[in-house]
PDB file of N, CA, C and O in Angstrom, chain B, residues numbered from 101:
ATOM      1  N   UNK B 101    -104.365   2.857  37.721  1.00  0.00           N
ATOM      2  CA  UNK B 101    -104.149   4.201  37.070  1.00  0.00           C
ATOM      3  C   UNK B 101    -102.741   4.515  36.592  1.00  0.00           C
ATOM      4  O   UNK B 101    -101.752   3.987  37.102  1.00  0.00           O
ATOM      5  N   UNK B 102    -102.681   5.425  35.558  1.00  0.00           N
ATOM      6  CA  UNK B 102    -101.508   5.778  34.914  1.00  0.00           C
ATOM      7  C   UNK B 102    -101.080   6.888  35.846  1.00  0.00           C
ATOM      8  O   UNK B 102    -101.859   7.616  36.462  1.00  0.00           O
ATOM      9  N   UNK B 103     -99.347   6.960  35.899  1.00  0.00           N
ATOM     10  CA  UNK B 103     -98.789   8.044  36.873  1.00  0.00           C
ATOM     11  C   UNK B 103     -98.805   9.217  35.909  1.00  0.00           C
ATOM     12  O   UNK B 103     -98.491  10.321  36.354  1.00  0.00           O
ATOM     13  N   UNK B 104     -99.027   9.129  35.063  1.00  0.00           N
ATOM     14  CA  UNK B 104     -99.056  10.124  33.951  1.00  0.00           C
ATOM     15  C   UNK B 104     -99.720  11.345  33.932  1.00  0.00           C
ATOM     16  O   UNK B 104    -100.850  11.107  33.505  1.00  0.00           O
ATOM     17  N   UNK B 105     -99.580  12.747  34.219  1.00  0.00           N
ATOM     18  CA  UNK B 105    -100.176  13.870  34.752  1.00  0.00           C
ATOM     19  C   UNK B 105    -101.237  14.023  33.785  1.00  0.00           C
ATOM     20  O   UNK B 105    -100.932  14.208  32.607  1.00  0.00           O
ATOM     21  N   UNK B 106    -102.463  13.966  34.146  1.00  0.00           N
ATOM     22  CA  UNK B 106    -103.211  14.451  33.314  1.00  0.00           C
ATOM     23  C   UNK B 106    -103.489  15.906  32.887  1.00  0.00           C
ATOM     24  O   UNK B 106    -103.204  16.842  33.634  1.00  0.00           O
ATOM     25  N   UNK B 107    -104.079  16.095  31.613  1.00  0.00           N
ATOM     26  CA  UNK B 107    -104.063  17.806  31.132  1.00  0.00           C
ATOM     27  C   UNK B 107    -102.807  18.013  30.226  1.00  0.00           C
ATOM     28  O   UNK B 107    -102.559  19.192  29.973  1.00  0.00           O
ATOM     29  N   UNK B 108    -101.988  17.091  29.705  1.00  0.00           N
ATOM     30  CA  UNK B 108    -100.933  17.320  28.940  1.00  0.00           C
ATOM     31  C   UNK B 108    -100.993  17.242  27.641  1.00  0.00           C
ATOM     32  O   UNK B 108     -99.951  17.295  26.987  1.00  0.00           O
ATOM     33  N   UNK B 109    -102.566  17.062  26.864  1.00  0.00           N
ATOM     34  CA  UNK B 109    -102.449  17.372  25.747  1.00  0.00           C
ATOM     35  C   UNK B 109    -102.737  18.941  25.317  1.00  0.00           C
ATOM     36  O   UNK B 109    -103.391  19.609  26.118  1.00  0.00           O
ATOM     37  N   UNK B 110    -102.352  19.472  24.280  1.00  0.00           N
ATOM     38  CA  UNK B 110    -102.151  20.678  24.115  1.00  0.00           C
ATOM     39  C   UNK B 110    -103.612  21.356  23.822  1.00  0.00           C
ATOM     40  O   UNK B 110    -104.741  20.874  23.735  1.00  0.00           O
ATOM     41  N   UNK B 111    -103.028  22.860  23.695  1.00  0.00           N
ATOM     42  CA  UNK B 111    -104.622  23.627  23.924  1.00  0.00           C
ATOM     43  C   UNK B 111    -103.799  24.881  22.486  1.00  0.00           C
ATOM     44  O   UNK B 111    -102.581  25.017  22.367  1.00  0.00           O
ATOM     45  N   UNK B 112    -104.469  25.347  21.920  1.00  0.00           N
ATOM     46  CA  UNK B 112    -104.559  26.461  21.340  1.00  0.00           C
ATOM     47  C   UNK B 112    -103.328  26.140  20.220  1.00  0.00           C
ATOM     48  O   UNK B 112    -102.759  27.202  19.968  1.00  0.00           O
ATOM     49  N   UNK B 113    -102.858  25.231  19.620  1.00  0.00           N
ATOM     50  CA  UNK B 113    -102.240  24.640  18.659  1.00  0.00           C
ATOM     51  C   UNK B 113    -102.588  25.286  17.499  1.00  0.00           C
ATOM     52  O   UNK B 113    -103.712  25.716  17.240  1.00  0.00           O
ATOM     53  N   UNK B 114    -101.154  25.379  16.477  1.00  0.00           N
ATOM     54  CA  UNK B 114    -101.222  26.666  15.345  1.00  0.00           C
ATOM     55  C   UNK B 114    -100.475  25.853  14.389  1.00  0.00           C
ATOM     56  O   UNK B 114     -99.587  25.039  14.642  1.00  0.00           O
ATOM     57  N   UNK B 115    -101.077  26.269  12.977  1.00  0.00           N
ATOM     58  CA  UNK B 115    -100.007  26.013  11.907  1.00  0.00           C
ATOM     59  C   UNK B 115     -99.434  27.034  11.542  1.00  0.00           C
ATOM     60  O   UNK B 115    -100.117  28.057  11.512  1.00  0.00           O
ATOM     61  N   UNK B 116     -98.158  27.106  11.186  1.00  0.00           N
ATOM     62  CA  UNK B 116     -97.556  28.178  10.405  1.00  0.00           C
ATOM     63  C   UNK B 116     -97.098  27.845   9.026  1.00  0.00           C
ATOM     64  O   UNK B 116     -97.263  26.761   8.466  1.00  0.00           O
ATOM     65  N   UNK B 117     -96.642  28.652   8.655  1.00  0.00           N
ATOM     66  CA  UNK B 117     -96.031  28.741   7.239  1.00  0.00           C
ATOM     67  C   UNK B 117     -94.793  29.059   7.174  1.00  0.00           C
ATOM     68  O   UNK B 117     -94.361  30.183   7.428  1.00  0.00           O
ATOM     69  N   UNK B 118     -94.151  28.136   6.843  1.00  0.00           N
ATOM     70  CA  UNK B 118     -92.574  28.396   6.829  1.00  0.00           C
ATOM     71  C   UNK B 118     -92.059  28.748   5.411  1.00  0.00           C
ATOM     72  O   UNK B 118     -92.653  28.211   4.476  1.00  0.00           O
ATOM     73  N   UNK B 119     -91.159  29.477   5.168  1.00  0.00           N
ATOM     74  CA  UNK B 119     -90.542  29.688   3.915  1.00  0.00           C
ATOM     75  C   UNK B 119     -89.086  29.201   3.754  1.00  0.00           C
ATOM     76  O   UNK B 119     -88.076  29.828   4.074  1.00  0.00           O
ATOM     77  N   UNK B 120     -89.144  28.148   3.281  1.00  0.00           N
ATOM     78  CA  UNK B 120     -88.010  27.367   3.250  1.00  0.00           C
ATOM     79  C   UNK B 120     -87.099  28.056   1.967  1.00  0.00           C
ATOM     80  O   UNK B 120     -87.414  29.168   1.542  1.00  0.00           O
ATOM     81  N   UNK B 121     -85.939  27.295   1.390  1.00  0.00           N
ATOM     82  CA  UNK B 121     -84.915  27.986   0.463  1.00  0.00           C
ATOM     83  C   UNK B 121     -85.434  27.691  -0.833  1.00  0.00           C
ATOM     84  O   UNK B 121     -85.231  28.487  -1.750  1.00  0.00           O
ATOM     85  N   UNK B 122     -86.216  26.420  -1.057  1.00  0.00           N
ATOM     86  CA  UNK B 122     -86.758  26.028  -2.291  1.00  0.00           C
ATOM     87  C   UNK B 122     -88.128  25.993  -2.263  1.00  0.00           C
ATOM     88  O   UNK B 122     -88.715  26.072  -3.343  1.00  0.00           O
ATOM     89  N   UNK B 123     -88.936  25.860  -0.963  1.00  0.00           N
ATOM     90  CA  UNK B 123     -90.226  25.671  -1.444  1.00  0.00           C
ATOM     91  C   UNK B 123     -90.727  26.036   0.280  1.00  0.00           C
ATOM     92  O   UNK B 123     -89.953  26.008   1.237  1.00  0.00           O
ATOM     93  N   UNK B 124     -92.079  26.341   0.339  1.00  0.00           N
ATOM     94  CA  UNK B 124     -93.001  26.774   1.453  1.00  0.00           C
ATOM     95  C   UNK B 124     -93.163  25.363   2.340  1.00  0.00           C
ATOM     96  O   UNK B 124     -92.529  24.420   1.866  1.00  0.00           O
ATOM     97  N   UNK B 125     -93.745  25.148   3.274  1.00  0.00           N
ATOM     98  CA  UNK B 125     -93.909  23.852   4.160  1.00  0.00           C
ATOM     99  C   UNK B 125     -94.837  25.027   5.168  1.00  0.00           C
ATOM    100  O   UNK B 125     -94.802  26.241   5.365  1.00  0.00           O
ATOM    101  N   UNK B 126     -95.772  23.685   5.711  1.00  0.00           N
ATOM    102  CA  UNK B 126     -96.512  24.046   7.287  1.00  0.00           C
ATOM    103  C   UNK B 126     -95.704  23.210   8.111  1.00  0.00           C
ATOM    104  O   UNK B 126     -95.049  22.214   7.806  1.00  0.00           O
ATOM    105  N   UNK B 127     -95.948  24.095   9.807  1.00  0.00           N
ATOM    106  CA  UNK B 127     -95.496  23.398  10.443  1.00  0.00           C
ATOM    107  C   UNK B 127     -96.298  23.575  11.698  1.00  0.00           C
ATOM    108  O   UNK B 127     -96.762  24.703  11.863  1.00  0.00           O
ATOM    109  N   UNK B 128     -96.549  22.661  12.623  1.00  0.00           N
ATOM    110  CA  UNK B 128     -97.632  22.690  13.441  1.00  0.00           C
ATOM    111  C   UNK B 128     -96.914  22.960  14.633  1.00  0.00           C
ATOM    112  O   UNK B 128     -95.833  22.394  14.793  1.00  0.00           O
ATOM    113  N   UNK B 129     -97.328  23.699  15.455  1.00  0.00           N
ATOM    114  CA  UNK B 129     -96.971  24.225  16.884  1.00  0.00           C
ATOM    115  C   UNK B 129     -98.129  23.491  17.832  1.00  0.00           C
ATOM    116  O   UNK B 129     -99.344  23.595  17.663  1.00  0.00           O
ATOM    117  N   UNK B 130     -97.475  22.749  18.837  1.00  0.00           N
ATOM    118  CA  UNK B 130     -98.520  22.392  19.781  1.00  0.00           C
ATOM    119  C   UNK B 130     -99.223  23.069  20.651  1.00  0.00           C
ATOM    120  O   UNK B 130    -100.335  22.740  21.064  1.00  0.00           O
ATOM    121  N   UNK B 131     -98.508  24.189  21.008  1.00  0.00           N
ATOM    122  CA  UNK B 131     -99.163  25.201  22.096  1.00  0.00           C
ATOM    123  C   UNK B 131     -98.943  24.542  23.377  1.00  0.00           C
ATOM    124  O   UNK B 131     -98.353  23.466  23.473  1.00  0.00           O
ATOM    125  N   UNK B 132     -99.405  25.172  24.325  1.00  0.00           N
ATOM    126  CA  UNK B 132     -99.171  24.923  26.015  1.00  0.00           C
ATOM    127  C   UNK B 132    -100.107  24.126  26.482  1.00  0.00           C
ATOM    128  O   UNK B 132    -101.311  24.237  26.253  1.00  0.00           O
ATOM    129  N   UNK B 133     -99.385  23.000  27.393  1.00  0.00           N
ATOM    130  CA  UNK B 133    -100.701  21.925  28.079  1.00  0.00           C
ATOM    131  C   UNK B 133    -101.830  22.381  28.392  1.00  0.00           C
ATOM    132  O   UNK B 133    -101.705  23.491  28.910  1.00  0.00           O
ATOM    133  N   UNK B 134    -102.945  22.022  28.316  1.00  0.00           N
ATOM    134  CA  UNK B 134    -104.127  22.026  29.081  1.00  0.00           C
ATOM    135  C   UNK B 134    -103.796  22.384  30.676  1.00  0.00           C
ATOM    136  O   UNK B 134    -104.156  23.406  31.260  1.00  0.00           O
ATOM    137  N   UNK B 135    -103.137  21.452  31.146  1.00  0.00           N
ATOM    138  CA  UNK B 135    -102.834  22.031  32.303  1.00  0.00           C
ATOM    139  C   UNK B 135    -102.036  23.303  32.925  1.00  0.00           C
ATOM    140  O   UNK B 135    -102.229  23.861  34.005  1.00  0.00           O
ATOM    141  N   UNK B 136    -101.138  23.573  31.976  1.00  0.00           N
ATOM    142  CA  UNK B 136    -100.393  24.915  32.313  1.00  0.00           C
ATOM    143  C   UNK B 136    -101.418  26.071  32.033  1.00  0.00           C
ATOM    144  O   UNK B 136    -101.303  27.128  32.654  1.00  0.00           O
ATOM    145  N   UNK B 137    -102.461  25.884  31.070  1.00  0.00           N
ATOM    146  CA  UNK B 137    -103.205  27.105  30.573  1.00  0.00           C
ATOM    147  C   UNK B 137    -104.194  27.186  31.808  1.00  0.00           C
ATOM    148  O   UNK B 137    -104.499  28.313  32.198  1.00  0.00           O
ATOM    149  N   UNK B 138    -104.720  26.073  32.456  1.00  0.00           N
ATOM    150  CA  UNK B 138    -105.829  26.193  33.496  1.00  0.00           C
ATOM    151  C   UNK B 138    -105.106  26.698  34.751  1.00  0.00           C
ATOM    152  O   UNK B 138    -105.690  27.502  35.478  1.00  0.00           O
ATOM    153  N   UNK B 139    -104.020  26.327  35.013  1.00  0.00           N
ATOM    154  CA  UNK B 139    -103.349  26.773  36.071  1.00  0.00           C
ATOM    155  C   UNK B 139    -102.768  28.534  36.027  1.00  0.00           C
ATOM    156  O   UNK B 139    -102.434  29.208  37.002  1.00  0.00           O
ATOM    157  N   UNK B 140    -102.790  28.901  34.754  1.00  0.00           N
ATOM    158  CA  UNK B 140    -102.266  30.176  34.615  1.00  0.00           C
ATOM    159  C   UNK B 140    -103.565  31.197  34.803  1.00  0.00           C
ATOM    160  O   UNK B 140    -103.546  32.403  35.049  1.00  0.00           O
ATOM    161  N   UNK B 141    -104.739  30.282  34.597  1.00  0.00           N
ATOM    162  CA  UNK B 141    -106.095  31.186  34.957  1.00  0.00           C
ATOM    163  C   UNK B 141    -106.433  31.112  36.526  1.00  0.00           C
ATOM    164  O   UNK B 141    -107.246  31.900  37.008  1.00  0.00           O
ATOM    165  N   UNK B 142    -105.902  30.317  37.168  1.00  0.00           N
ATOM    166  CA  UNK B 142    -106.311  30.537  38.630  1.00  0.00           C
ATOM    167  C   UNK B 142    -104.980  31.199  39.327  1.00  0.00           C
ATOM    168  O   UNK B 142    -105.295  31.810  40.348  1.00  0.00           O
ATOM    169  N   UNK B 143    -104.090  31.222  39.147  1.00  0.00           N
ATOM    170  CA  UNK B 143    -103.177  31.963  39.838  1.00  0.00           C
ATOM    171  C   UNK B 143    -103.433  33.274  40.205  1.00  0.00           C
ATOM    172  O   UNK B 143    -103.165  33.642  41.349  1.00  0.00           O
ATOM    173  N   UNK B 144    -104.055  34.247  39.153  1.00  0.00           N
ATOM    174  CA  UNK B 144    -103.813  35.783  39.354  1.00  0.00           C
ATOM    175  C   UNK B 144    -105.227  35.959  40.419  1.00  0.00           C
ATOM    176  O   UNK B 144    -105.323  36.932  41.167  1.00  0.00           O
ATOM    177  N   UNK B 145    -106.316  34.836  40.352  1.00  0.00           N
ATOM    178  CA  UNK B 145    -107.286  34.977  41.425  1.00  0.00           C
ATOM    179  C   UNK B 145    -106.387  34.776  42.719  1.00  0.00           C
ATOM    180  O   UNK B 145    -106.144  35.699  43.496  1.00  0.00           O
ATOM    181  N   UNK B 146    -105.919  33.488  42.874  1.00  0.00           N
ATOM    182  CA  UNK B 146    -105.251  33.425  44.134  1.00  0.00           C
ATOM    183  C   UNK B 146    -104.476  34.280  44.781  1.00  0.00           C
ATOM    184  O   UNK B 146    -104.574  34.424  46.000  1.00  0.00           O
ATOM    185  N   UNK B 147    -103.689  34.889  44.109  1.00  0.00           N
ATOM    186  CA  UNK B 147    -102.754  36.092  44.684  1.00  0.00           C
ATOM    187  C   UNK B 147    -103.113  37.632  44.684  1.00  0.00           C
ATOM    188  O   UNK B 147    -102.330  38.520  45.023  1.00  0.00           O
ATOM    189  N   UNK B 148    -104.538  37.834  44.211  1.00  0.00           N
ATOM    190  CA  UNK B 148    -105.147  38.999  43.899  1.00  0.00           C
ATOM    191  C   UNK B 148    -105.566  39.922  45.160  1.00  0.00           C
ATOM    192  O   UNK B 148    -105.802  41.129  45.199  1.00  0.00           O
ATOM    193  N   UNK B 149    -105.576  38.949  46.170  1.00  0.00           N
ATOM    194  CA  UNK B 149    -106.316  39.772  47.524  1.00  0.00           C
ATOM    195  C   UNK B 149    -105.294  40.039  48.657  1.00  0.00           C
ATOM    196  O   UNK B 149    -105.531  40.519  49.766  1.00  0.00           O
ATOM    197  N   UNK B 150    -104.033  39.603  48.114  1.00  0.00           N
ATOM    198  CA  UNK B 150    -102.522  39.976  49.054  1.00  0.00           C
ATOM    199  C   UNK B 150    -101.815  41.114  48.832  1.00  0.00           C
ATOM    200  O   UNK B 150    -101.388  41.237  47.684  1.00  0.00           O
ATOM    201  N   UNK B 151    -101.572  41.978  49.603  1.00  0.00           N
ATOM    202  CA  UNK B 151    -100.636  43.285  49.879  1.00  0.00           C
ATOM    203  C   UNK B 151     -99.108  43.257  49.199  1.00  0.00           C
ATOM    204  O   UNK B 151     -98.558  44.203  48.635  1.00  0.00           O
ATOM    205  N   UNK B 152     -98.446  41.588  49.460  1.00  0.00           N
ATOM    206  CA  UNK B 152     -97.373  41.542  48.875  1.00  0.00           C
ATOM    207  C   UNK B 152     -97.335  40.136  48.267  1.00  0.00           C
ATOM    208  O   UNK B 152     -96.913  39.134  48.845  1.00  0.00           O
ATOM    209  N   UNK B 153     -97.853  40.195  46.974  1.00  0.00           N
ATOM    210  CA  UNK B 153     -98.150  38.935  46.218  1.00  0.00           C
ATOM    211  C   UNK B 153     -96.898  37.992  46.192  1.00  0.00           C
ATOM    212  O   UNK B 153     -97.134  36.801  46.397  1.00  0.00           O
ATOM    213  N   UNK B 154     -95.776  38.310  45.997  1.00  0.00           N
ATOM    214  CA  UNK B 154     -94.601  38.122  45.725  1.00  0.00           C
ATOM    215  C   UNK B 154     -94.042  36.930  46.710  1.00  0.00           C
ATOM    216  O   UNK B 154     -93.275  36.037  46.350  1.00  0.00           O
ATOM    217  N   UNK B 155     -94.600  37.107  48.062  1.00  0.00           N
ATOM    218  CA  UNK B 155     -94.056  35.961  48.903  1.00  0.00           C
ATOM    219  C   UNK B 155     -95.353  35.236  48.819  1.00  0.00           C
ATOM    220  O   UNK B 155     -95.263  34.346  49.665  1.00  0.00           O
ATOM    221  N   UNK B 156     -96.343  35.169  48.321  1.00  0.00           N
ATOM    222  CA  UNK B 156     -97.153  34.105  47.980  1.00  0.00           C
ATOM    223  C   UNK B 156     -96.954  33.245  46.754  1.00  0.00           C
ATOM    224  O   UNK B 156     -97.306  32.065  46.748  1.00  0.00           O
ATOM    225  N   UNK B 157     -96.456  33.767  45.835  1.00  0.00           N
ATOM    226  CA  UNK B 157     -96.731  33.205  44.447  1.00  0.00           C
ATOM    227  C   UNK B 157     -96.258  31.503  44.616  1.00  0.00           C
ATOM    228  O   UNK B 157     -96.893  30.514  44.248  1.00  0.00           O
ATOM    229  N   UNK B 158     -95.300  31.549  45.108  1.00  0.00           N
ATOM    230  CA  UNK B 158     -94.752  29.984  45.020  1.00  0.00           C
ATOM    231  C   UNK B 158     -95.509  29.181  45.348  1.00  0.00           C
ATOM    232  O   UNK B 158     -95.646  28.162  44.671  1.00  0.00           O
ATOM    233  N   UNK B 159     -96.353  29.435  46.683  1.00  0.00           N
ATOM    234  CA  UNK B 159     -97.391  28.603  47.524  1.00  0.00           C
ATOM    235  C   UNK B 159     -98.723  28.628  46.140  1.00  0.00           C
ATOM    236  O   UNK B 159     -99.204  27.661  45.549  1.00  0.00           O
ATOM    237  N   UNK B 160     -98.958  29.789  46.001  1.00  0.00           N
ATOM    238  CA  UNK B 160    -100.183  30.179  44.962  1.00  0.00           C
ATOM    239  C   UNK B 160    -100.159  28.948  43.921  1.00  0.00           C
ATOM    240  O   UNK B 160    -101.085  28.145  43.807  1.00  0.00           O
ATOM    241  N   UNK B 161     -98.837  28.918  43.101  1.00  0.00           N
ATOM    242  CA  UNK B 161     -98.900  28.204  41.851  1.00  0.00           C
ATOM    243  C   UNK B 161     -98.967  26.671  42.412  1.00  0.00           C
ATOM    244  O   UNK B 161     -99.635  25.823  41.820  1.00  0.00           O
ATOM    245  N   UNK B 162     -98.307  26.409  43.470  1.00  0.00           N
ATOM    246  CA  UNK B 162     -98.681  24.810  43.676  1.00  0.00           C
ATOM    247  C   UNK B 162    -100.034  24.461  44.124  1.00  0.00           C
ATOM    248  O   UNK B 162    -100.516  23.330  44.065  1.00  0.00           O
ATOM    249  N   UNK B 163    -100.539  25.382  44.518  1.00  0.00           N
ATOM    250  CA  UNK B 163    -102.354  25.292  44.990  1.00  0.00           C
ATOM    251  C   UNK B 163    -103.056  25.089  43.726  1.00  0.00           C
ATOM    252  O   UNK B 163    -103.861  24.163  43.622  1.00  0.00           O
ATOM    253  N   UNK B 164    -102.775  26.002  42.614  1.00  0.00           N
ATOM    254  CA  UNK B 164    -103.285  26.447  41.735  1.00  0.00           C
ATOM    255  C   UNK B 164    -103.066  24.866  40.730  1.00  0.00           C
ATOM    256  O   UNK B 164    -104.116  24.473  40.220  1.00  0.00           O
ATOM    257  N   UNK B 165    -102.120  24.219  40.520  1.00  0.00           N
ATOM    258  CA  UNK B 165    -101.535  22.915  39.935  1.00  0.00           C
ATOM    259  C   UNK B 165    -102.434  22.103  40.809  1.00  0.00           C
ATOM    260  O   UNK B 165    -103.164  21.374  40.138  1.00  0.00           O
ATOM    261  N   UNK B 166    -102.601  22.006  42.062  1.00  0.00           N
ATOM    262  CA  UNK B 166    -103.454  20.902  43.009  1.00  0.00           C
ATOM    263  C   UNK B 166    -104.875  21.102  42.343  1.00  0.00           C
ATOM    264  O   UNK B 166    -105.405  20.141  41.784  1.00  0.00           O
ATOM    265  N   UNK B 167    -105.475  22.284  42.391  1.00  0.00           N
ATOM    266  CA  UNK B 167    -106.681  22.529  41.960  1.00  0.00           C
ATOM    267  C   UNK B 167    -106.991  21.895  40.631  1.00  0.00           C
ATOM    268  O   UNK B 167    -107.923  21.122  40.410  1.00  0.00           O
ATOM    269  N   UNK B 168    -105.957  22.384  39.652  1.00  0.00           N
ATOM    270  CA  UNK B 168    -106.315  21.730  37.944  1.00  0.00           C
ATOM    271  C   UNK B 168    -106.280  20.334  37.956  1.00  0.00           C
ATOM    272  O   UNK B 168    -107.020  19.583  37.321  1.00  0.00           O
ATOM    273  N   UNK B 169    -105.319  20.013  38.762  1.00  0.00           N
ATOM    274  CA  UNK B 169    -105.314  18.286  38.789  1.00  0.00           C
ATOM    275  C   UNK B 169    -106.543  17.789  39.130  1.00  0.00           C
ATOM    276  O   UNK B 169    -107.242  17.096  38.391  1.00  0.00           O
ATOM    277  N   UNK B 170    -106.830  18.159  40.318  1.00  0.00           N
ATOM    278  CA  UNK B 170    -108.204  17.879  40.837  1.00  0.00           C
ATOM    279  C   UNK B 170    -109.514  18.086  39.641  1.00  0.00           C
ATOM    280  O   UNK B 170    -110.275  17.146  39.412  1.00  0.00           O
ATOM    281  N   UNK B 171    -109.615  19.031  39.140  1.00  0.00           N
ATOM    282  CA  UNK B 171    -110.516  19.482  38.090  1.00  0.00           C
ATOM    283  C   UNK B 171    -110.226  18.323  37.065  1.00  0.00           C
ATOM    284  O   UNK B 171    -111.222  17.637  36.836  1.00  0.00           O
ATOM    285  N   UNK B 172    -109.102  17.960  36.411  1.00  0.00           N
ATOM    286  CA  UNK B 172    -108.832  17.199  35.495  1.00  0.00           C
ATOM    287  C   UNK B 172    -109.203  15.804  35.942  1.00  0.00           C
ATOM    288  O   UNK B 172    -109.852  15.080  35.187  1.00  0.00           O
ATOM    289  N   UNK B 173    -108.877  15.456  36.961  1.00  0.00           N
ATOM    290  CA  UNK B 173    -109.433  14.019  37.625  1.00  0.00           C
ATOM    291  C   UNK B 173    -110.759  13.992  37.461  1.00  0.00           C
ATOM    292  O   UNK B 173    -111.174  13.001  36.860  1.00  0.00           O
ATOM    293  N   UNK B 174    -111.815  15.039  37.927  1.00  0.00           N
ATOM    294  CA  UNK B 174    -112.876  15.288  37.777  1.00  0.00           C
ATOM    295  C   UNK B 174    -113.643  15.222  36.349  1.00  0.00           C
ATOM    296  O   UNK B 174    -114.706  14.631  36.161  1.00  0.00           O
ATOM    297  N   UNK B 175    -113.174  15.676  35.738  1.00  0.00           N
ATOM    298  CA  UNK B 175    -113.331  15.683  34.528  1.00  0.00           C
ATOM    299  C   UNK B 175    -113.164  14.341  33.516  1.00  0.00           C
ATOM    300  O   UNK B 175    -113.795  14.247  32.464  1.00  0.00           O
ATOM    301  N   UNK B 176    -112.134  13.232  34.037  1.00  0.00           N
ATOM    302  CA  UNK B 176    -111.940  12.130  33.263  1.00  0.00           C
ATOM    303  C   UNK B 176    -112.635  10.809  33.764  1.00  0.00           C
ATOM    304  O   UNK B 176    -112.478   9.688  33.280  1.00  0.00           O
ATOM    305  N   UNK B 177    -113.523  11.197  34.942  1.00  0.00           N
ATOM    306  CA  UNK B 177    -114.164  10.198  35.943  1.00  0.00           C
ATOM    307  C   UNK B 177    -115.551  10.117  34.900  1.00  0.00           C
ATOM    308  O   UNK B 177    -116.507   9.401  35.199  1.00  0.00           O
TER     309      UNK B 177
END
């Protein structure tokens, strides 16, 4: 098994038009990774029940990534 983290493929990539000095061209922006996007969806739920979420944020982020990594492993099996 590879040590590369799962979910590094981009989501929400976009193509934007760039107006150069002589001509227009298109540039692709990859967007955030699937792993980051999934983690950002989990963190608010993890911290929502706490009176002082700032004390729990670091732990919540680590937990969210742990959950996402497990989800991605399950997806790839």
